[in-house]
C-alpha angles and dihedrals in degrees: 000000000000117000126202126205091270091054089052093048090052091052092046090051094049093048091053096039110022091172102064134137123238091249092049091051092048092051094048094050098038098247134114113259098260098049089044092051093043091054091048089051089048090055090048091051090049092053094243088119106047097184147305131262147145127270105232117206100233088206090064090060095061139258115346144141129231116212132184112208123195108207131199117195125223093233133021104217127124090249091054092049091049091047094053093042094053091045096052089055088068097056109086092196089061099086098175139005128189126193108226137198116221128038102348129045101216141007115214128193110210128188115194138166093249141333092280092055090048092052091048088053092051092046090049089051092051091047092051089060096226090157105273111150097170139001134193120205123217116182118210110230097186135347112249104174126356130205105247091158140347114275108276094213087077086070091065093058119100131192 
């Protein structure tokens, strides 16, 4: 899908202010309400906008620890990757997982109540035999910059 400057401005506005009225969106992007809303709906239908949600401040939910876990699998077969990927879907503490090229197979983001809860999770994953050979734990000491959305400058690039 080709995006023009107005489409990108709509995306930029929605990333910054997800809760916005049709009239406010239109004003911010320099269109009347109906065309602005139609463009937004077109972006939704095309899958450019995947959904809407609130960013919740984890610190407001109580004590917790965020941990990044680099994972190496025991075997490098399609079945092993599928087994691991299916299994991690069932762990609520695992908030994000990325498949990697290079030294590690996956990078997991885990949010747990404390280090003991994190270790119980890892012990359970190892006991479940989901294919983990080794894991490396990196504890987050403070957030510096979070990823609320992909960088919109990517939209301006062409092949």
